[in-house]
Phi, psi and omega in degrees: 000318179298319179298322180295322180289321182290311182214086185298329182296318180297314183297315180297319179299318179295320179296318180296319178297316179297318180296319177300316180296316182298319180295315180298318180296317179298318178300319179296314180297317180298316179297320179296318180295320178298317179297318180297319179294321179298314179299320179298321178296316180295322185283347188311313182295341181240022183303318180295316180297320181292322178294316179293323179299318180299320178295314181295320182297320177300319181291325179294334183268358182300146179219158177272354180267122187302315181297316180296319179297322179296318180290322179298318178298322179295317180297317181297320184293334184259030179300153180265222184282350179061041179295324183295309176300326178298317177298320180297307186289321179292320178293319179300313180294326179293330184260347183173210182256135180302139176233174176298329179297330179296317178295318179293322179295317178296320179294320179301314179298315181295319180295311182290322179292318178298323177299317179294324179292318178298316178294321179300319181296327177291312181299317183276355184054042182272137181261349182228150175214117182055038177084358177250159172297140177286165180298318181292333178290325182271324186238009177075163190297317184300314180294320180298318178298317180294324177296316177300318178297319179298315180298318178299310182293324179296319178295315181295317180295324178302319180285317182295316181298331181255008178058036175271058187293328179294320179291319179298321179296316181297315184285322179297323176298319179296317180296319177299315181293323177299318179294316179297317180297319179297316180293323178296319179296319179296320179297315183288332180297334180291325184256344182054046183240032184284127173270170177300321181299315179293319179304311182294328177291321178297311183286334175298317181283313187291317187244309188293329183297327181288313178294324176299319180291326176301312182290320179294319178297317178302313180292317182294326183292342179254020175064038175289160180293157178305324179295319179292321178299317179294322177297319178295320179297316179297320177301310181298325180295317178298316179299316182298322179292316177299319179302314183290322177298319176302317179298321178297322182293332178302331184297340185253019175071032179282355175211153187281337184234037176277202178289168182306137184299131174076013184295324178295321179296316179299326180270007176062034178269128179270106181257170188302314179302319181290317179301315180297314182298319179294322179295332181271348188281158171288162182301315179299318179295319180299314181295322179295313182294317178297323177298319178297313182296321182288318193243343187227024185287354177270353182267118182307319180297321180288323176298318178298325178297318178294318180300315179294322178300314180295315181297317182288341181269358181084014182294325181294312181297320181296311181297321178298319178297317178295319178302314180294328178294318178292324176300315179296319178298319180297316180295323179298317177294316181301324182290352175280346177274158182296139181295138179193170177295332181287319177295322178298315178296323178296320177296319178295323179293321178297315179297322178301323183297334180256355178250356183298157181255001172195000000 
C-alpha cells in the first residue's frame, strides 16, 4: 500500500506483469488438464491393461543394487503420456486377444526407448527431461551411461528369457534405425543440404520407426499373420511421420505451449517448413537464411527472422498439409482392420498425435 502511494505507476505495472504471468500459467495448466482428460478417454478400453502393465513394468525394472533400484523408481515416476504402450495394447486388441507377450513387448519398447533417452541426455548434456531433472543431472554422466546400458540389457534379456525373438527383432530394428537417423541428421546439419527426400528418411528412422515397432509388436504379440504385422507396422510408420511433422511445427509458434520457440533452428535442424521455404526462395534469400542458421542461430532476433521467413513463404501451410496427408493414409490403413472399440480408440489416438499441444 505504501509503495502504491509513493509511486502508483510502478505498483500497477508490477500487478499487470503478475496478472499476465498468472493468466499464462493458468492457460498452461488448463491445456494440460484437457489433454490428460482426452488421453484418459482414448485409454478407457485398455485402462485395465495399462494399470496392469505399470505393475509389470516396475517388476521388470527391479534390481538387487540399491542405487540402481533408486534410479529405476525415479525413472518410473516421471513417465509421460505413455503413448507407446497405448499403441501396443490398442493394436494388439485390434488384431486379437492380449497375451503375456503383449505386456513383455510393451515393456521391451519402454526399456529400450528409455535407455536411448538416458544416453541422449548424456550426449546432449541435458539437465531436464519432461520437466524433471535428467538422470545425468542427478547422478552424473558415468552412472547415467551405466543405467542406459542396464535398461538395454534388461530389455533384451526379458525377450530372450521368454523366447520372444520376433518381438526383440522388431524393436532392435527400430533402435538401429533411430540411431542411424540421428547420425544422418547430425551429418546433414553440418552442410544444411537436406532435401525433402532425405528429411522424410531421417524422420522415418528417428521417430516413425519406434511407433511402427509399437504397432508391429502389438500385432505380433497376439500371433497375427506376417501380413497383418506388416500392415500394422506401415500404419504406425505413417502415424510416426505425421507426429514428427507436428513436432516440427511447434518450432514456429503454431501453439502456445509447445517446445521452446526456434529450438530446431538453434540446433541447426532442417525441418519440413524450413526446407520448403528455402526451396521457394530466391538465391540471395536462401544464402542469407542459411548464413543465419550456420553462424547466428544463437541470436533471438535472427531466429525470429528465420521464423518469419518460413511463415511468409508458406512453409507452415505446406507442412500442415503434408501432415494431414499422412494422417489420412494412416486412417485408411487402419480401416482395413476389423471395426471395434479398440480400433476407434486407435483412430482417436492417431488424431491426438496431430492435434496435441505439446
